[in-house]
C-alpha positions, 0 to 999 in steps of 0.5 A, spaced: 499 500 500 503 506 498 503 511 503 500 519 500 501 526 503 494 528 504 493 535 501 500 535 497 497 536 490 493 542 492 498 546 497 504 545 492 498 548 487 497 554 492 504 555 493 506 555 485 500 560 483 503 565 489 510 564 486 507 566 479 504 572 483 510 574 485 513 574 479 508 578 475 508 583 480 516 583 479 516 584 473 512 590 473 516 593 479 522 592 475 519 596 469 516 601 473 523 602 476 526 603 469 521 608 468 522 612 474 530 612 472 529 615 466 525 621 469 530 622 474 536 622 468 533 628 465 532 632 472 539 631 471 539 635 465 535 641 469 541 641 474 546 641 469 544 648 467 543 650 474 535 651 473 535 649 479 527 652 481 524 647 475 529 642 477 526 643 484 519 642 482 521 636 477 523 631 483 519 633 488 513 630 483 517 624 482 518 623 489 511 623 490 510 619 485 514 613 488 512 614 494 505 612 491 507 607 488 510 604 494 504 605 497 501 600 493 506 595 494 506 595 501 503 587 501 510 586 498 515 591 500 522 587 500 520 585 493 519 592 492 526 595 495 529 589 492 528 592 485 527 599 487 534 600 490 537 603 483 531 608 483 533 610 491 539 611 489 538 615 483 533 619 487 539 621 493 544 623 487 539 628 483 535 631 490 543 630 493 546 634 487 540 639 487 541 641 495 547 641 495 549 645 489 543 651 491 543 650 499 550 647 500 545 642 504 544 635 504 537 632 503 534 627 509 533 620 507 528 619 513 524 626 511 524 623 504 523 615 506 529 613 502 532 607 504 538 608 509 543 604 504 540 606 498 541 612 500 548 612 502 550 608 495 547 615 492 551 619 496 557 615 495 555 616 486 554 623 487 560 625 488 562 623 481 557 629 479 560 634 484 567 631 480 563 633 474 561 640 476 568 641 479 571 640 472 566 644 468 568 650 472 575 648 471 574 649 464 570 656 465 576 658 468 572 658 475 577 656 479 574 658 486 567 656 483 571 649 482 574 649 489 568 650 492 565 644 489 571 640 491 569 642 498 563 639 498 565 633 494 571 633 500 565 633 506 560 628 503 565 623 502 568 624 509 563 623 512 561 617 508 567 613 509 565 611 517 560 606 514 565 602 510 566 599 517 560 596 517 559 589 513 558 588 506 552 584 507 548 589 510 551 595 506 551 591 499 559 592 498 558 600 500 566 600 500 566 598 493 562 605 492 567 608 497 573 606 494 571 610 486 569 616 490 576 617 493 578 616 486 574 621 484 576 626 490 583 625 488 583 626 480 578 633 482 584 635 486 590 633 481 586 638 476 584 643 480 591 644 483 594 643 475 589 648 473 590 654 479 598 653 477 597 654 470 593 660 472 598 663 476 604 661 470 598 665 466 598 672 471 605 672 471 607 672 464 601 677 464 606 681 469 612 681 466 609 683 459 606 688 463 613 691 465 
């Protein structure tokens, strides 16, 4: 006589149906995350043009849309946060850049309900965006503005270093992000020093020509 597990087929069928539903939710969340990243990257164009007011309005609208969508997915928060990690990183980077350049302050992750690990990763990427601004100022012979931007980079970087002490499994390998940020910082420091030296030489040559 064959032993049978009662209700096994029905139980596994329910598990299968639930996993299928989770997979459908996952696919939808991934698609929406890509849509939000595209929207956020368009906001960077406004910031690069220093159109801060419009950029702020645009980012606040996107943030409200993300918050609303998160509430829709409250029942599957774990799946949502897994696939929206890049979105929250991008949001941190864009809003962080905007507030640092326009108000010289960092955004508050608790007020904006940004997951802490995504926030830290976004701040590390923000240093690369600040490097871009600093180089742009150098190319326009605005050395003082470049130095001011570098000071913001340095302040953000110094605030992040301590978090590399936490386990990588907890911070999603945050140390690697900080290593990249450190290279961006040092490269910018070198570029500013070189530009400053060239400017001093240029002034010196003008002085000699005037004699």
